[in-house]
C-alpha positions, -999 to 999 in steps of 0.1 A, spaced: 670 639 229 683 618 258 673 582 269 679 567 302 691 531 303 673 511 331 690 483 350 666 466 373 675 453 408 654 435 434 620 450 443 624 478 469 606 479 502 598 516 501 597 542 474 626 561 490 649 531 489 639 526 452 648 562 443 682 558 460 688 526 442 679 542 408 702 571 415 730 547 424 725 528 392 725 560 371 758 571 386 776 539 380 758 526 349 781 543 323 812 528 339 797 494 341 785 496 306 820 506 294 836 478 313 813 451 300 801 466 266 800 433 249 777 418 275 750 444 273 721 442 249 704 475 244 666 472 237 646 502 225 609 504 236 585 528 218 552 529 237 525 554 248 536 562 283 505 583 289 480 555 285 470 529 311 480 501 287 513 517 279 521 520 316 513 483 321 536 473 293 565 494 306 561 478 341 559 443 326 590 448 305 610 462 334 600 431 355 611 408 327 645 426 322 650 426 360 644 389 363 667 381 334 695 403 346 694 387 380 696 352 365 718 356 335 756 352 338 765 362 303 743 391 293 721 418 306 694 439 291 692 476 290 658 491 281 654 525 265 618 538 267 604 565 246 569 579 240 559 583 204 526 600 214 508 579 188 525 596 158 539 571 133 563 596 118 577 604 152 579 567 161 600 561 130 623 591 138 628 578 174 636 543 160 663 557 138 678 577 167 678 546 190 696 526 164 722 553 157 728 567 192 721 538 215 731 510 192 699 490 201 698 454 189 660 453 188 630 477 190 598 467 208 565 484 213 542 503 188 506 501 198 491 509 164 498 492 130 507 526 115 535 530 139 546 494 135 547 497 97 568 529 98 592 515 124 593 482 104 607 500 74 634 515 96 642 480 109 644 467 73 670 493 64 691 488 96 684 450 96 672 453 133 644 430 145 612 449 154 585 434 177 551 451 175 522 449 200 499 456 171 487 435 141 473 446 108 435 445 106 437 428 73 465 404 64 485 421 38 498 401 8 536 393 10 538 408 44 570 388 54 586 401 22 576 437 28 586 437 65 611 408 69 623 421 103 589 428 117 573 404 143 537 408 154 530 399 191 492 404 189 460 385 183 447 383 148 419 410 148 397 388 126 393 363 153 380 389 178 355 401 151 343 366 147 337 364 184 317 396 183 297 383 153 289 351 171 275 370 200 253 390 177 242 358 160 235 341 193 208 367 201 195 372 165 204 409 163 201 416 126 213 452 126 239 468 148 254 503 154 292 505 154 309 532 175 346 539 175 370 567 183 393 577 155 429 583 163 451 613 154 462 598 121 429 586 107 431 552 123 434 517 109 397 509 104 403 477 85 390 463 117 356 477 107 358 459 74 365 427 93 335 432 115 313 440 85 323 408 68 319 387 99 284 401 104 274 395 68 283 358 72 257 355 99 230 375 81 235 407 101 246 442 90 259 475 103 230 499 102 249 530 114 285 540 121 292 566 148 327 579 144 341 600 173 371 622 168 401 618 191 393 629 226 422 653 227 409 672 197 375 681 213 370 713 233 336 700 246 337 662 244 305 658 265 285 681 242 298 666 211 291 630 222 256 640 232 249 656 198 261 625 180 241 601 202 209 621 195 213 611 158 208 575 169 173 582 181 161 578 145 179 545 141 159 513 149 188 492 160 196 490 197 226 467 195 258 487 199 294 476 194 322 498 206 353 488 187 379 512 201 380 542 224 400 558 251 389 558 287 378 595 288 357 590 256 342 558 269 332 577 301 313 604 282 298 578 257 281 556 282 270 584 306 253 603 278 239 571 262 223 562 295 207 597 297 191 592 263 177 557 272 201 537 251 209 515 281 174 505 289 155 472 283 159 456 248 193 474 243 225 455 240 261 468 242 293 449 233 328 463 238 360 450 222 390 437 241 408 471 239 379 487 257 374 458 281 410 462 292 401 497 305 374 484 330 399 480 359 406 518 357 369 528 354 353 545 384 321 533 400 301 559 382 312 547 348 307 511 358 271 520 368 265 535 334 279 505 317 259 480 336 246 452 314 274 456 288 292 425 274 329 426 270 356 404 254 390 397 270 417 371 261 417 342 285 449 334 303 456 312 333 459 333 365 462 306 391 497 293 383 526 300 406 545 317 377 516 341 372 512 349 409 549 356 412 548 379 382 516 396 395 534 404 428 564 419 411 542 438 386 520 453 413 550 465 432 566 481 402 533 496 389 524 511 422 557 528 426 558 542 391 521 552 390 510 559 425 479 578 412 466 547 394 462 526 425 465 489 425 463 471 392 464 435 380 484 428 348 462 426 318 468 407 285 489 435 271 512 435 301 515 397 298 523 399 261 550 425 269 565 402 295 564 372 270 580 393 243 610 400 265 612 363 273 614 355 236 641 381 233 661 367 263 659 332 249 673 343 216 700 364 235 712 333 253 719 317 219 740 346 207 777 345 202 803 370 190 796 359 154 758 361 157 743 385 131 710 404 135 694 380 110 704 351 131 691 369 161 658 374 143 655 337 134 662 327 170 633 349 181 610 334 155 619 299 166 608 306 201 581 282 214 570 282 250 540 285 273 541 321 284 519 340 308 496 351 280 494 316 265 512 295 240 539 316 222 552 306 188 554 324 154 544 316 118 553 341 91 562 367 116 530 366 137 516 346 166 505 312 153 480 302 180 444 317 181 434 330 215 406 318 237 383 347 246 364 351 278 330 369 277 325 392 307 294 410 319 296 445 336 274 441 366 284 470 390 273 468 427 309 467 439 320 442 413 331 457 380 324 426 359 319 389 361 331 362 337 304 343 318 316 320 291 345 310 268 348 314 231 373 298 208 379 290 172 374 253 165 389 233 136 359 241 114 364 278 121 334 285 144 328 288 181 312 258 199 288 283 215 277 298 182 239 305 181 235 290 216 237 321 238 258 326 269 261 302 299 252 318 332 229 345 343 234 376 321 226 411 334 214 432 305 209 469 303 180 482 324 186 453 349 167 430 326 171 393 327 153 388 294 172 385 261 172 420 246 156 425 212 184 448 201 157 470 185 138 501 193 106 484 205 73 503 203 58 519 234 25 535 242 41 569 236 57 557 203 36 528 190 44 507 159 33 526 128 15 500 106 5 509 71 -26 493 57 -35 493 19 -64 517 14 -75 505 -20 -75 467 -21 -95 451 -49 -113 426 -26 -126 440 6 -127 406 23 -89 409 27 -86 445 40 -117 467 46 -113 502 60 -142 521 74 -133 556 63 -153 572 91 -132 553 117 -98 551 99 -82 572 126 -87 544 151 -77 507 150 -114 497 152 -120 510 117 -99 482 101 -112 447 93 -108 418 70 -89 386 66 -54 401 69 -64 423 98 -79 394 117 -47 373 113 -26 402 126 -48 405 157 -46 368 163 -8 371 160 -7 400 185 -26 379 210 1 352 208 31 375 213 47 372 247 50 409 251 28 440 245 30 455 210 14 489 209 5 498 173 -14 523 152 -30 515 119 -26 541 91 -44 539 57 -20 543 28 -31 549 -8 -8 538 -36 6 507 -52 20 478 -32 55 487 -42 49 522 -27 37 505 5 69 485 7 89 517 0 73 534 30 89 508 52 123 510 35 124 548 40 112 545 77 79 563 70 62 532 83 75 505 107 54 477 92 27 469 66 -2 447 74 -22 436 43 -22 414 13 14 420 3 31 394 -19 65 382 -9 88 388 -39 126 385 -43 132 422 -51 112 432 -20 128 406 2 162 423 -2 151 455 13 125 446 40 118 418 65 89 396 55 72 373 80 62 337 74 35 336 47 0 332 60 -16 324 26 -1 308 -5 3 330 -35 5 324 -72 -10 337 -105 -40 320 -120 -62 328 -150 -99 331 -146 -123 329 -176 -161 328 -181 -177 294 -183 -194 284 -216 -213 252 -222 -203 228 -250 -233 217 -271 -232 189 -298 -257 166 -316 -233 137 -310 -230 142 -273 -243 106 -268 -212 92 -284 -188 109 -259 -191 84 -230 -170 59 -250 -139 65 -271 -139 55 -308 -118 24 -301 -143 14 -274 -172 17 -298 -155 -4 -324 -145 -32 -301 -180 -33 -286 -194 -37 -321 -170 -65 -329 -178 -83 -297 -216 -79 -304 -214 -94 -339 -191 -122 -327 -215 -131 -300 -243 -130 -325 -225 -155 -347 -218 -179 -319 -254 -178 -307 -266 -186 -342 -241 -214 -347 -251 -230 -314 -289 -226 -318 -296 -230 -355 -296 -268 -358 -321 -275 -330 -339 -243 -324 -367 -236 -350 -367 -199 -340 -332 -196 -355 -341 -216 -387 -357 -205 -419 -342 -183 -446 -309 -167 -443 -325 -133 -439 -348 -146 -412 -319 -162 -393 -297 -131 -394 -326 -109 -382 -335 -132 -354 -299 -136 -342 -292 -99 -344 -324 -90 -326 -317 -116 -299 -282 -104 -292 -289 -67 -293 -321 -68 -273 -303 -83 -244 -292 -48 -237 -327 -36 -228 -351 -64 -219 -357 -102 -218 -361 -120 -251 -391 -140 -263 -368 -165 -281 -358 -195 -261 -324 -211 -263 -320 -249 -262 -283 -255 -260 -265 -253 -226 -235 -238 -243 -256 -210 -257 -269 -203 -222 -233 -199 -209 -224 -176 -238 -256 -155 -233 -250 -153 -196 -215 -139 -201 -228 -115 -227 -255 -102 -203 -227 -96 -177 -208 -75 -203 -240 -57 -212 -247 -49 -176 -213 -33 -170 -213 -14 -203 -249 -1 -196 -240 11 -161 -207 27 -172 -223 44 -202 -251 58 -181 -227 72 -155 -204 88 -180 -232 104 -200 -247 118 -169 -213 133 -159 -209 148 -194 -244 164 -193 -240 178 -158 -203 188 -155 -195 221 -172 -176 220 -203 -155 248 -218 -164 256 -253 -128 259 -263 -93 257 -247 -82 292 -238 -46 293 -228 -20 320 -225 -4 313 -259 -38 317 -276 -45 350 -257 -12 364 -268 -15 351 -304 -49 366 -309 -42 399 -290 -70 392 -265 -75 417 -237 -68 406 -201 -74 422 -167 -54 424 -135 -48 444 -104 -31 476 -115 -17 484 -81 1 451 -77 31 435 -94 8 414 -117 7 439 -146 45 441 -146 47 403 -144 23 398 -173 43 421 -195 79 412 -185 76 375 -178 45 361 -197 51 384 -227 17 402 -229 16 435 -248 11 465 -225 -19 477 -246 -36 443 -240 -35 446 -202 -64 463 -184 -59 476 -149 -89 466 -128 -96 486 -97 -122 465 -78 -141 433 -77 -173 446 -94 -153 459 -123 -141 424 -132 -177 414 -137 -185 445 -157 -155 440 -180 -164 404 -186 -200 412 -193 -190 439 -218 -165 414 -233 -137 440 -228 -115 413 -214 -113 376 -223 -95 365 -191 -84 379 -157 -52 371 -139 -57 369 -102 -34 358 -73 -45 325 -57 -62 340 -26 -82 363 -48 -90 335 -72 -103 314 -43 -125 341 -31 -137 351 -66 -146 315 -77 -163 308 -44 -185 337 -50 -191 334 -88 -185 297 -94 -215 293 -117 -202 318 -142 -164 315 -140 -137 289 -138 -99 288 -138 -76 273 -163 -39 274 -173 -10 265 -150 -5 285 -118 27 306 -114 39 303 -78 52 332 -57 63 335 -21 29 339 -5 12 367 13 31 381 44 34 411 67 63 436 61 87 449 87 119 469 86 150 450 77 165 433 108 134 438 129 131 411 156 94 416 157 92 399 123 107 367 138 82 367 166 53 373 142 65 345 119 65 321 149 30 331 158 18 326 122 32 291 122 14 283 154 -19 297 140 -14 275 109 -7 244 129 -38 248 152 -61 255 122 -70 291 131 -59 304 97 -81 278 80 -110 290 100 -103 326 91 -101 316 54 -135 300 56 -149 330 73 -136 356 49 -127 339 16 -150 309 13 -181 316 34 -205 298 10 -207 260 6 -227 263 -26 -196 260 -48 -177 235 -28 -192 205 -46 -190 220 -81 -160 211 -101 -150 230 -132 -130 211 -157 -121 216 -193 -130 180 -204 -147 149 -190 -126 120 -200 -144 94 -222 -142 57 -212 -115 39 -230 -108 3 -239 -81 3 -212 -108 0 -185 -129 -28 -202 -105 -51 -221 -108 -76 -193 -146 -82 -196 -143 -82 -234 -116 -109 -232 -139 -130 -209 -168 -127 -233 -148 -135 -264 -131 -164 -247 -164 -179 -235 -179 -176 -269 -149 -192 -285 -148 -221 -260 -185 -227 -267 -179 -228 -304 -150 -252 -301 -168 -276 -278 -198 -277 -301 -176 -282 -331 -158 -310 -314 -190 -328 -304 -203 -325 -340 -172 -341 -355 -171 -369 -329 -208 -378 -335 -203 -378 -372 -173 -401 -369 -192 -425 -347 -222 -427 -371 -199 -432 -400 -183 -462 -383 -217 -477 -375 -229 -473 -411 -198 -491 -424 -204 -521 -401 -239 -529 -415 -228 -534 -452 -221 -570 -468 -195 -579 -494 -221 -582 -521 -234 -548 -511 -199 -534 -515 -196 -550 -550 -230 -538 -559 -221 -504 -548 -188 -506 -567 -205 -517 -598 -229 -489 -597 -205 -462 -585 -216 -438 -611 -252 -443 -603 -249 -439 -566 -227 -408 -566 -256 -385 -564 -273 -407 -538 -242 -408 -517 -239 -371 -518 -275 -367 -508 -270 -390 -478 -242 -368 -463 -255 -344 -436 -263 -310 -449 -244 -280 -436 -277 -269 -420 -278 -300 -399 -244 -293 -383 -248 -288 -346 -280 -307 -344 -283 -334 -317 -303 -357 -340 -290 -369 -373 -305 -396 -399 -284 -416 -423 -298 -438 -452 -279 -469 -465 -273 -464 -502 -274 -502 -510 -309 -505 -496 -323 -475 -515 -357 -485 -530 -347 -472 -564 -317 -495 -568 -318 -523 -543 -344 -551 -541 -326 -579 -520 -318 -560 -489 -342 -539 -469 -334 -502 -461 -316 -496 -427 -323 -464 -407 -301 -455 -377 -313 -427 -354 -290 -412 -327 -304 -388 -302 -290 -373 -270 -313 -395 -249 -319 -428 -268 -307 -447 -298 -328 -473 -318 -327 -488 -352 -354 -503 -375 -353 -523 -407 -378 -516 -434 
């Protein structure tokens, strides 16, 4: 196997002169090489010379070597090219031969990672640096240790996959179809793993993978591609990503896809950078088929003088070597090849006679410069700078593509344009200007297949006229009306066809999962296990589990005691008797109606105080203090009477449950309960709430609930909140709800996972909720009657407690106490004044006489003290003991009278 060293001179003017020059160099190259052996650095290049990208790389490296050889005074490069034909084993064999026969100091090329890994092992053994134009799809652990002499001159594939995922996220495509052409050796499809992970992070997924065999292995590539694309007709996603493919395969792929309608409105196509790089070589027919496709390419400055100079040299070289290709501008792969040679020549200039290959490798890794492809520097054997991508749009009409927007990885790891869409006017497949749904949208010929539950318990939610079930007009109810309102709010036509489905709700959801149905419209509850497999809309009704039981009235002979609590009754009694005592104390001395025997006094006082509750009293009060106390008591009585009357009325009119029925009691006593057998409720009662399976009755319809309650076959029924609202509105006089409510996700419509229609329907449901339309529909279908709207069912009416009345009790007690203290103070003051007046009227002889007859007057003195019955009176009489007729003859008797209005004295 022979290799031709290539020494590059100045660009020729004509092809003939170039051929003469090449011949001249070939004749004299061996002699020159022998004369200056130490000054020549042989470089081996292993690339695919049959591919467009391989031809670009070859031309770029030749230009780089040519420029270096012209300017270098110490060294010159000799390039030895060889085609590995994409075979990693052959690439390794060629590398060994280059090292042994041509004594190359470095090997460059390898367009696939399989080739790079095999050649890297050869470089390890020979300790020869290897520069690869490919990078592993997944960063391998300890890669610098496994391939210490291998340098990757390529973008990190994960960055490109993030860019594609951001495009998918920007347009809310939840499912995509990935298409790629496998290579001869099975390919390095770690890139598919990277894409899958990137899509999962944004909530999207790969619905289908279309793997195409190598183009060279197909005898009828057109027919094979068509057959594979036909399989996609059963796939809902219309967002396609082409990861890798050769130009001939891309040509068949897009032409056949266009015939099958995969490039019409609402379809979206994204091609990776490796495919985008083929666009300059695509003919007008292929560009027309690809119209509307988005592509990714690495951004590089193309307006600098350095680039323009290289572009001129490259075009001259490429045109001569590949006249059948026509004019071509250098792509990112050509620029990377040129920059690789620049890193090599910089390291070459640092070499001396003592420079080892390891030192040569380190000099290459230390390279840092602004190249034609961007910033070039290395970290751990690979490019350390993330690229900036340019999003392009294939537009046709004489222009193959136009550049739209930039994408780059920021410090936080995401693109600044994430979820914002592309700047500029995008041409989508089908010449559409509207954002594609990326989904197989329904048409009149193929309407949306909507399943409707055929056996709902409550017909107000979904009611099917069996005679008209083949037409959409035969479907009615709360759920159906909401869907029709939603359809009116969509900004596009949505052809659909209702189909009645019998079975459980889980079976309805399964029909969407297995593509039997496109959607379910009905009273389907949003649950976590269902949410993982289908796309639910925004809920249009809250959902939860509530227990319904029959109402029974509580009857008791002591019902009249319930308005007040026990403490309230006790404190009221205490205040009553305290007020009674104060009234008696204040009125007894002066009011004859409160005098008499003890029995008569107690009866009168008690009657007076208690009768205030009902009517005016015949007894009159004389004391002003009594009037204040009685007025406060009447205020208390008024409040207590009004509160008692209101509470008792509430107790007698509001329904009372005979006993507290709760879930624990139902389970403990093995009571039977009813529920919807077609829903998840039965499973929930058994698995979560712990009911025994034998105690759960499956109820088929609304009338059966009433029948089972009437026959006492069930003690309680468990209904979801919308059904409970409807049931209690209709049967509020006989049933009520109790126990806590167990919340769920609500009622929603079901669509296939990733369906963009679900997002639009959710938005419409939110608008219907905000403008009150759903509330109106609930009133129409679920609560049409106002009869039950004012009836409140409760387990117990709360009795009035002391907490609500301690203030007025405190006022009453304080008023009575103050009256008592004032009266007592006045009594003591009057008694002290009278005692002083009595002491002033006695003479010394009287005092002696009294002293001499102390024993005789003891009884008289005691009799002259005011009796306890006279306390509180406003008129008191005191008799002088010395002038008593029985004992005293010299002095007349003195009488002192004190009254509230006058005071006089007389001597007898």
